[in-house]
LUMLUMRO-604301 format. One record per residue: x negated, y negated, z negated of N, C-alpha, C in turn; residue in one letter. Coordinates in steps of 0.02 Angstrom, whole numbers, plus 50000, padded with zeros to 5 digits. Layout:
residues N
XYZXYZXYZA;...
//
This chain:
residues 543
488175122148160487655120848137487095118248189M;486765113048178486305110948230485605114948221D;485455118948264484905123448258484285121048264Q;484355113848292483675110248298483495108848222E;483935109048185483675106948112483615114048061H;483795119348080483775125748043483415131348067I;483205130548127482835138248145482075137548157S;481805139648114480955140848122480835143248185G;480355141148223480135143848272479425144648295D;479065142348247478405143648281477875144848228G;477195145648250476695146048192476095145048220N;475955141348266475345139048303475335131548287G;474825128348272474685120848276474055117548322T;474235112348349473635109848374473185106648330G;473515103448281473235100648218473185103048162N;473335109748165473205113548109473765118348088G;473515122548051473955128348028474535125747979E;474465120847946475025118547901475535113647924G;475385108347946475855102647966476325105148033A;475905107548081476305109348125476835114948129G;476555120148089476975125648082477695123348045R;477465118847985478035117047945478515112447985R;478275108848040478615104148082478995109348129R;478715115048143479185120048199479745121748151F;479635123048082480205125748041480685119948020L;480395112448030480875107548025481235106048080A;480845107548141481305106248208481665112948221L;481515118548173481875124048186482215126048126A;482085125248068482335126748007482375120547950T;482405114947953482495109447915481715108347893V;481345112147917480515110547911480245117547928A;479685115947971479315121848007478605120648017A;478375126748031477585126848017477255130248069T;476625129848079476365134348129475675136048132A;475355139448172474705142748167474265143048234A;473635145148230473265145248297472755150948294G;472725153848359472415158948355471645157848376L;471335152048390470715150648400470275152848459G;470555159048472470145162548527470465162148582T;471185159048590471495158248661471445150748660V;471125148748711470965142948737471595138548754A;471605131548725472075127748744472765128048706G;473075134948693473625135548664473515138348585C;473635133748539473455136348466474045142148453A;473765147748433474225153248416473975156448362N;473605154348308473295158948258473025155348195G;472535157148163472415154948105472005148148122D;471575148148166471225142148193470655140348147G;470575143948089469965141648038470235136848001G;469815136647943469895130647896469895124547930E;469425123147968469225116348002469825112948030A;470075116248087470695114648118471445115048066D;471375120348037471835121548000472395116447966G;473035116747977473445112347930474085117747933A;473415118948014473915124748040474545122248023G;492485131247045492745129947007492935134446945P;493095136446887493065141946856493445147446867G;493505150946921493955157046936493725163346909E;494215167446887494135174246863493755178046923S;493345183646907493145187746953493635190747000P;493395189947077493815192647119493685199347123A;494265203547133494145210347149493785211747215P;493405216547209492975218647265493205223647315S;493895226847289494155231647331493865238947313G;494125243447346493925250847333493145250947359S;492845255847341492135257047378492245259547432P;491685256447469491705259247545491775265647567A;492045267147611492175274347629491555277447642K;491385283147629490895286947657491125292047725K;490535292547758490665295947823490105300147828D;490075305547789489465310547801488835307547795G;488365310447838487655307947824487495300247853P;487955297647889487835290647904488025284847854Q;488225287747787488405283547744489055279247741G;488965273247714489655269747722489825267747789F;490585265047791490945265347853490945257847874D;490375255647917490275248947939491065246047974V;491265249948008491965247748040492415246647986R;492605251347943493105249847883492945244047855A;492365242247841492225236147801492305231047831E;492105230247898492265223847939492925222747954N;493435228347949494175228047959494375223047896A;494085223047850494435218647787494405211547802R;494805208447776494875200947782494185197247763P;494015192547815493445189147796493615182647759G;493125178647751493245171747722492625166847745N;493015162947795492795159047839492405153447793A;492725151347732492465145947699491755147747655D;491375151747673490735153947634490225149247645W;490195144147690489685140447700489635135147649Q;488925131847642488785125947601489135119947627V;489585117447600489785110947637489645104747595T;489375105647528489395100247483488655101947448K;488085100247490487505102147462487295097647399A;487555091147409487285087147348486645085547348G;486485081047296485715079847291485275085047280P;484625084047284484085089147309484115092947249A;484195091847180484135095547120484735097147110R;485295096147123486065096747092486085103647068A;485875108647115485955116447083485585119347129I;485245124847111484735128147147484595135347105E;484335140147137484175146647104483945151247127G;483625157147101483405162547144483615169647108F;483615175447144483685181347100483055184347079A;483035188747032482465191547001482315198247036D;482775199347084482565205147123482715204347191R;482285206047243482415204747308483005209147336V;482905214247308483525219647335483755223347275S;484295226947275484555231647222484945237047264V;484975243247233485405248747254486095246147232L;486665248847270487345248647250487385250247170P;487745245747140487805247747066487335244647009G;486715243647046486245239846996486295232747001E;485965230446946486165223146920485485218746932S;485465212146938484985208746945485195202546913F;484585198246893484615192546851484675185046904G;485065180946886485035174346919484785169346873L;484315165946905483905161546872484185154246916H;484575150146876484915144446906484725137946857V;484585132246908484425125746878484935122046902S;485335117146856485735113146882485895106746829T;486095101346870486235094746823487035095346802T;487345099146827488015100346805488125105046749A;488685104246704488835106246644488995113046661P;489325115846714489455123446733489415124246796R;489475130646819489355132346883489715138746903F;489945141346960490075147846971489615151447028T;489665158347030489325160847081489795164647126V;489855164247190490175167947231489755171747279S;489865179447284489535183847319489945185047389A;489385183147435489795184547498489335189047543Y;489585194147561489405200347608489405196747676R;488775197447702488775193847776488875199447829M;489305197847887489385202747929489665200247989G;490305203748017490715200848062491295198848045W;491785202748021492355201547987492835196548029Y;492965199548096493385196348137493105189548160G;492405188548147492165181748167492095177748115G;492395178948053492285174747988491585175047959A;491165179847979490515181447973490345182747893R;490835183447845490735184447780491285187047742A;491265191247686491885192347644491675191447567R;492175187147535491925186547455492115192947440L;491535195547395491545202447361491675200947290V;491375195947261491445195247194491335186947173W;491555183947126491545178447098491585177647024R;491035175047002491005173746923491505169046894S;491665169246835491905164446799491445157846792E;491695152246768491205147446751490715148046708A;490085146346721489425148646684489265142146659L;488795142546593488465135646568487995133446617P;487925126546627487385125246671486765121946628G;486205121946654485635118546613485085116746667V;484805112746653484235110246699483595113746674R;483295117046718482755120746697482095117346704Q;481555119846663480965115646660480625113746731P;480245110046743479975108346812479395114146830D;479305114846879478855120546902478105118846894H;477675122846891476945120846885476655123746940T;476015122246959475625123747008474805128646996V;474845134247013474205138146991473605133647027D;473025131446982472575127847008472065132947062T;472055139847054471635143247089471975145347161A;472495147147154472905149447222473525144147247T;473515139047208474025134347230474735137747231R;474995142047192475465144847180476065141447141T;476575140547165477195137647139477535142547093V;477445141047020477695145746974478415141646943R;478935144646927479515141446893479535143046812T;479595149846798479665152346736480405150246708R;480885151246748481515148746724481795153646683W;482255152346638482605156846600483155160746642A;483235167746621483835169946664484545167446646R;485005164346694485605161646667486055166246672S;486185170746710486615176846706486355183046730T;486695189146714486545194646747487175197046790T;487055198746847487435200146905487505208046912V;488125211046909488255217746920488435218446982E;488275224947026488455226147091488965231447097T;489285233647043489765239447044490265237947101K;490315242347139490765242347204490635237447254D;489965234247258489775231147315489575234647363W;489845234447426489505238747475488795236047494P;488455241247526487865239847554487805234347596E;487275230347607487275225447655486825218847637G;486935213547676486525207747666486995201647634C;486815199447580487315195547544486985187747543Y;487385183047532487195177747511487645175247454L;487325174147392487635169947329487695162747333L;488265159947340488375153447331488485150447264R;487975147047250488115143247178488465136647194L;489065134747154489485129747153489375125347087D;489015119547082489045115647030489765113147016A;489975112346951490565109946934490495103146892Q;490955098546900490855092946869490335087046911G;490185089846960489695086446992489555089547066G;489535085847116489385089247184488765092947199E;488785099247221488255102947244488335109047248G;488035112247308488035119847324487385121947346Q;487205128947332486575131747363486685139047372R;486355141147405486325149147421485765152347391F;485845158647366485335162547347485415170147388V;484925172447437485005177647465484915184047428P;485155189747434484975196847409485215201647445V;484815207247445485115213247483485195218547445T;485995221747457485995227547425485895232747470V;485275235647453484965240847499485275248347510R;485095250947567485335257947571484785262947544S;485155267147511484655272247460484325276947520A;484615279347578484305282547622484545279447698A;484215281047747484355277147814484365282947876T;484365290447857484495295447911485135294447948A;485045294348008485535293848058485795286548072G;485465281348045485605274848043485185270348074R;485445264448099484975259448118484965253648059T;484245252948043484015249547985483905242948001V;484225238547971484205230847972483715229347912V;483165226147933482665223947884482575216947880V;482775214447817482715206847801482005205447802N;481695201047835481005198747831480855194347784A;480955197047724480865192147661480215189547638V;479675193347671479065190247656478955184447703A;479125184647764479065179247798479525172947784T;480085174247752480475168547726480145164147671W;479665169847637479405166747561478805161747596Q;478355165247650477785161747670478025155047701A;478555153547734478835147847758479175143347697Y;479245145947647479625142447597479175136247554N;479325130547558478935126047534479225122147474R;479735126147437480025124247381479355122347330W;479535117347301478925114647250478295110647286G;478345111347343477925106047379477335110747419G;477385118147409476805122847432477045127947465Y;476825129347534476895136047560476225138947580G;476295143647629475755147747647475365143247712S;475685137547727475355132947784475115127647768Y;475345124247709475115117847688475435115547611D;475155109947585475385108647526475625101647532G;475695097147473475945090747485475605086247533P;474985088247540474525082747579474575084147657S;474975089647671475075091647736474535095447776G;473965096647737473435098947758473415106547746G;473035111047787472905117547794472515119247719Y;472125115747705471615116847653472115117247584A;472595114047576473025113247515473565118547519S;473605123247569474005128147566474085133747501R;474595135647488474605141947438474285148047485S;473885151347422473485158047456473995162647430L;474455162147387474875167247368475565162847351A;476075165747371476795162547361477205167447321V;477645164847279478125170647240478795169847258T;479125175047254479895175047248480315172947195F;479805169747145480125167447082480275159647092D;480635157647143480785151847158481345151447204R;481795145747213482245145447261481915144847324P;482305144347386482205144347448482335137147470Y;481855133147493482035127047514482455126347585E;482375130547628482715129247690483445132147683Y;483765128047741484445130847752484865130747685D;484805126247640485265125947576485115132447537D;484435134747542484295140847494484365147047532G;484535147747596484675153847622484035155647661A;483405151947653482725155247686482905153847761G;482575158747790482645159747868483235163947892L;483645166447839484145171647855484685169947910F;484905162947908485555162647944485255160248013L;484775158348042484535156948097484315164448141V;483715168348101483475172348135483785179848115Y;484285179948076484525186548061485275187148072E;485645182248039486325183148033486625184448100A;486455180848147486885182848221486775190048243P;486185192948226486035199248254486565203348199L;486605203148132486875206448098487645206448112L;487905200848125488585200648153488695204848209A;488285203848256488365207648319488355216148308L;487835219148268487865225048251488375226548200A;488665223548170489255225748125489875225248171E;489875219748214490475219948264490505227348303R;489955230448320489925235348369490115242248328L;490045241648254490195247048216489715252848221G;489155251848240488615256748245488425258748166I;488255265148140487995266848080487445262248058P;487395257348010486795253547989486675255547919L;485975252847901485725254147837485415246547839A;485205244947769485015238047754484355238547696Y;483875235547721483285235847673482955229247682T;482445228347647481945222747656481245224347675T;480845220447705480115222947714479765224447650T;479855222147589479635225047534479845230347514T;480295233447527480635240347511480255245247564D;480375243947635479995246547668479175248547651V;478905242847630478195244447603478145249247550A;478605248647503478485252547433478675258947452R;479135260747491479435267347486479295271247561E;478815276547544478595279847599479005283447640K;479485285847607480035290947650480635286547669R;480685280547664481345277547663481625277947743L;481235277847789481465277647847481485284047884L;481405290147845481465296147867482195298547899E;482095299947960482845300647991483105296048029G;482905289648015483285283248038483295283148116A;483845282348146483915281648213483525275548242S;483475270548206483085264548244483035259848179A;482605255548191482305251148146482285242748179V;482595238948156482645232348190482265227048155L;481685224048182481395218548155481695212848188S;481905207748147482255201648176481905197148193L;482295190348203481985185348236481365182548214G;481135182848156480615180748128480205183748071H;479785188348099479525195648051478855194748055D;478455188548029477825188248047477295191747992E;477435191247933476995193547879477195200647856Y;476655205147873476795212147852476225215847812W;476355219847769475825222147723475605229247765S;475005231347752474745237947797475275244047782P;475515243647723475905249147704476615249547748E;476895243347760477545242447794477315244547873Q;476705242047903476585243747953476525251847973R;476195254647921476055261947919476695266147919A;477195263347886477685267347879478195266647937H;478195260547966478585259348023478335263148090I;477595263248090477245267648143477365274348137T;477425277348069477595284348061478285285848077A;478815281848073479405282148091479455282848168A;479055278448206479035278848270478885285548293R;478215287948264478015294848293478305299748274D;478845299048224479355304748218480055303748258A;479965298948298480595298048346481095293548336G;480875288048286481425282648264481255276648324T;481825274548350481675268448396481545261848354N;481095258148378480995250848350481115246148406I;481515241348371481665235048413481485228148375A;481055224948419480755218748393481165213148423I;481555209548383481995205848419481855197948398L;481065197148405480785190748394480255189948432G;479735185448403478955185048426478595183848366A;477965185248387477515183148335477595188148271N;477735195148278477925199848240477245202448221C;477215205448149476745209748120476215206348134C;476055199648133475455195048141475025194348087Y;475275193148019474865191747966474815197947919R;474265200047901474105204847858474185203147788R;474695204347741474735202947678474605208147624I;474645206047564474635210847500475225209147450R;475645214447433476105211747391475885213047323L;475975208847269475775209447194476375207347157E;476215208647100476775208047054476825199847023A;477385198147001477485190846969477625191946899S;477755186446873477955187846792478655191646788D;479085190946845479655193846838479655201846866L;479215203946902479215212546932478735212446971G;478695219246994478125220347054478515218247124P;477965217047167478135215747233478365209147241D;478325204547199478575197847208478135191947220R;477535193547237477055190347252476635190947330T;476725186147370476465187747442475815185447449V;475235187647448474575185947450474345186547524V;474105180947543473835180247623473385173047619C;472705175747605472315171247613471965168647673Y;472185171447723471955170247792471265168347809K;471025162947820470285161347832469875161147785S;470135160847715469885160047655469735168247625S;469855173947666469945180347631469335181847585Y;468715179247606468125180847567468165177847491A;468705174247475468785171747416469295175547376Q;469565180647402470215183347377469975188647329D;469995189047270469895192747217470145200047243P;470685201647270470885207247288470385210847349G;470185206647387469725209247438469025211047416F;468875206947364468225208947324468325214647293K;468825217347264468985224047240469085229047290R;469105227647361469235233947406469765233747444G;470275229647429470755228647465470765225947539H;471085226947593471065224447652471125217447655P;470725213847697470715206947697471445204247726A;471635200147699472345196347702472225191347770T;472035193547822471925188947878472405191747937V;472425188847992472765192548054472605198748068D;473165202248082472985210048110472455209148143F;472415205748193471905207348252471265204848247R;471185201148175470535198948170470115201748109S;469365201248123468915205848078469065203048016P;468805205847955468665213847959469315217647964P;469205223447993469725227948001470405226848054G;470005223948107470395222348162471015227348174A;471565225548186472065230748212472635226548246D;472485225248309472995221248339473725224748335P;474215219448334474845220948325475175226148390E;474885223948451475105227448514475155234948494S;474655237948473474645245948458475375248148438S;475745244448403476315245848382476915243148429L;476895236248443477355231648473477395233848541L;476885234648570476765235148652476565229048673G;476885222348642476695216448661476215212848615V;475955207648622475375203648577475675195848586I;475485192748519475795186548512475215182148554Y;475485176548601475085173148644474975165948629D;475515163148594475425156048585476095152548562G;475965146648543476445140948511476195133948535Y;476555129548543477235129248554477455129348632P;478045132748665478145132448722478815131348720V;479225129148781480005129148787480065129348857D;480295136648872480245137048944480795141848966A;481045143249029481595147549051481315154249040P;481795159049041481615166149036481985167449089Y;481475171949129481425173749206481555182549204V;482075183449232482175192049241481885193649299V;481435199849286481115202049348481225209149358T;481535213049315481715219949329482495220549308H;482875217349352483625217149337483905224049344P;483575229549371483925236449374483775240349317G;483455237549263483325241849208483935243749171H;484075248549138484705249549096484915245049053W;484445241849018484475237648978484895230348998L;484855229549063485205223549094485885225749125F;486115232349111486755234249140487275230449113E;487755227549159488325223749137488115215649129G;487495213349150487425206649130487485203649203T;487375207849248487545203349318486825200249340G;486375200849301485685197049315485485199449374A;485125194049406484745196949476483925193849458K;483545198049508482925195849489482715188949512A;482345186149473482265177749471482695173549437G;483295177049410483675172949371483385169549308D;483475162949293483175160249239483725156849195S;483625157749124483935154749070483525149449036F;483705143549042483375137649011483285137748931P;482675136948917482495136148838482525143648792H;482535148648832482645154848802481885157348776L;481435155548818480775157048783480505151248742V;480475152748680480145146348638480175150448567G;480005145648526479355141248529478815145148518V;478795151048500478235156548501478435162148549E;477955164848585478055170748626477575176448627Y;477715181348657477275186448668477245188548737D;476655193348745476615195048812476305202848816K;476255205948873475805211848879475215210048893V;474805212048861473995210848869473575216048855N;473475220148912473105225648911472395225548883T;472105219148878471505218048847471465219948776G;471985221348751472135224048676472455231548687F;472435235748637472755242048637473485240548650T;473655244348716474305244248730474595250548754T;475195252848717475495259048716475705260448801P;475665266348835475965266548902476295273248896R;476855274048938477025269048992477435263048957P;477295258248999477765250948968478015247249026I;478585246449029478975242049081479095234649044E;478895230049098479025222849083479675222549119I;480145218849082480935217149108480905209849119L;480685206049095480595198549103479895196749104A;479725192049147479005189649149478995181349164H;479045177249112479235171949116478625166949123S;478555162449170477975158049176477995152349115P;477495151849080477395146449026476745141849037V;476845136349009476205132348991476165129848918V;475625132648885475625132048821474955126948804C;475275122248784474665117048776474145116548833D;474435116048895474015115048949473795122648982G;473865127448943473635134448965474145138549003R;474065140549068474615143349103474545151049075P;475185153349058475255160349034475865163449057S;476065168349033476705172149045477005174848966H;477755174648976478025178948919478175184348947Q;478285190348908478555196648933479095199548885D;479575201548904479995206048878479865214048892T;479665217448844479345224748858479655230448825A;479715236048851479975241348832479485247948852Y;479405251548799478925257348806479195263548775Y;479035269148792479235275448751478645280048738T;478745284748689478205288748658478255295748662T;477745298848658477835307948654478445309048604P;478465305948554479095308648512479745306748521S;479875303748579480405301848603480645293948594G;480445293048534480555285448518480425279648571A;480805274648587480595269048616480635263748574A;480215257948604479965252548569480205246548617V;480595241648597480835236148644480685230348601F;480325224548640480115218648610480405213348659A;480735207848630480965202248671480475198248693T;479945197748655479455192948668479525184848674G;480125183448639480335177148629480615176248553T;480455171148520480715170448452481545166548455M;481745165848514482305162948516482955167148532R;482895174148534483235178848552483855179748505W;483755179448438484385180748394484675174548396V;484365169848392484715163248392485205160948458E;484925164548519485345163648570485975167748569A;486095172948525486725177048527487255172748508L;487125165848484487625161648449487775156348503D;487305156248558487375150248603487935150348647A;488405144348640488925142948683488835135848720T;489375134648760489305129048807488775127748848G;488785122648865488305120148930487535118548899D;487415118648835486705117648810486655109648801G;487125104448830487005098148828486915095148758S;487235099648709487325095948643486635096748600S;486175100448631485445102348605485525106348538K;486095109348524486225114848477485825119948501A;485595123748459485215129848476484755128548533N;484335123748524483785121848556483925120748630H;484685118848638484815118948717485095124148742G;485045130048716485295136848744485975136548753L;486155138748816486905138548838487225145248848D;487925144548857488265151248853487965156348899A;487645154648944487325161048992486765163848960R;486385159748919485885163848871486255168648820S;486805164848798487165168848746487485175748773G;487715175348824488055180448849487435185448891A;486985184048907486375189548919486135192048872L;485905188748813485645191048758486125196048722T;486735193948717487175198148682487285204748720T;487415204448791487495211448814486875215248824R;486225212748834485625217148812485655219548755V;485765216348699485685218348639486285223848620T;486765222848647487215227848637487055234748673E;486835233648730486485239848768486005243048739N;485615238748694484985241148656485275245248585L;485645242448562485845244548493486265251348506L;486685250748544487135258248561486615263248579R;486125262348634485735267748643485225270048592A;484915265248559484585265848501484875269648453F;485495268748438485875271248377485985279548398A;485955281148464486115287948478485555291948469A;484995290348457484345294748449483765292348490G;483275295748483482695294248526482785292448598P;482805286248618483015283748667482565285448739A;481935286048716481425288448762481565295648800G;481995299248766482075305548799482715303848851R;483095298848852483625298748892483435292848932T;482995287148915482795282648951482015281548953H;481685285748988480995285248978480715278949018P;480185276049003479835269849029479605271949086A;479515268349135479285268349202478695262449202Q;478135264449194477605258849182477535254749251D;477485248449237477495243549297477025238349290N;476645239649234476165233049227475795231249279V;475415236749321475075234549380475435229949437K;476095232749439476595228349486476705220949474A;476775220549407476855214349377476185209549379V;475745212349344475045208049345474595209149388Y;474585214449431474105216049490473445218349455G;473135220649494472455223549474472395230349446G;
//
């Protein structure tokens, strides 16, 4: 798949929070969007304020025996991935825009729980196929269940709330899906219209009840939804393309527009999931909304993985991940522009935590803020400024860039087996958003900079940093500092096809080996005890 069309990459805009950020997701995920900091001259990388802002009928397929248990580590990832995969899981006949589409009325469920599917189609009947995403010998998915042919109906048109410009569907439930014997994991349900061409995905997570001793894959569903413009509105702009027409709250009660309904999963998360499952390390699965809701969910976890584009966090999610770090859980930030927007989760018509509220520069108008809730602005912005660097070690520095990734600390254990030498560069690996170490913001120490890549962001010279720090609890925190890291895991060839933003096999090999080193070490327990950071900020930046 041409990643230039499906991989969201940025969130800053020179001409506003909306059009640019959406264009980034169009360049990067079939439509993309951007934001700007305003406080950083030249290179837009934050809110930028209101003025600039624009900112066929088969019977059910057996799912096999329940996944094998392996003591406290939960189900056996290796045994699951040894099962035959199904390489025909992709959408190959999308059909017209509204041929078929749908959404689940729960973002995640525990194994054995049920959820509702709300489907709209112009076809008389449709089927649902549930694919568990992973490695499966390279097939990347396994068919776990398939429905019989179900009656299709064209659901009513959506409406738009006048106060918040929130798109609402109020579609009837089409069917109830039972997850008996479904293994934990990340799923794409494929909707297939019958009697007419049309296919779409619906993502859902079968989450883990506990995470102790496991590496936790966190689906960044709040960010997926913020970038979703189904119905014409998202968190960056509306039909006019302007920031002022953006939604102030977005809901999961609608399909995803990007990647045939998969949201941002296929570009920013699926490659990492495939790698982790291929390694066979003990894994747990959850979403950002679950982390926010369940205070004790991460207790005893070996590591927590924030994937390629994980921008929108609630204060509760941040507090729970910070507490996990302070208890010895390793944290990996495998993207950039992470933990940037402060959000509030509210109920929708279909249940709790299904509305993502983010007023940004209009926070004073937010009824929730008036009731005493934290302002839904960037974490680093007042009121209640709390820069993301205190958790991540790095801080978001800008958009857009496209630059080589430059290795500066090849002797670090994370580069073992890569063959990388000081000064080696990897074209296009820094983009389209990037982070850096900036001690002008709260920065945990000791922190090591592993890659220090020169960039020019909208005329402003700067650097991208990959960084690693360790804590008194023994936890280690790693941040790639570039949004293209997960995407690069799938990069092949010489880059001339322009797929994956021109990333080549060298970038694919580098990021894959570093990520393997990281995942194995982080799965073994508090990495700071065996691999303590050696601070080198002064050596890199001077002064």
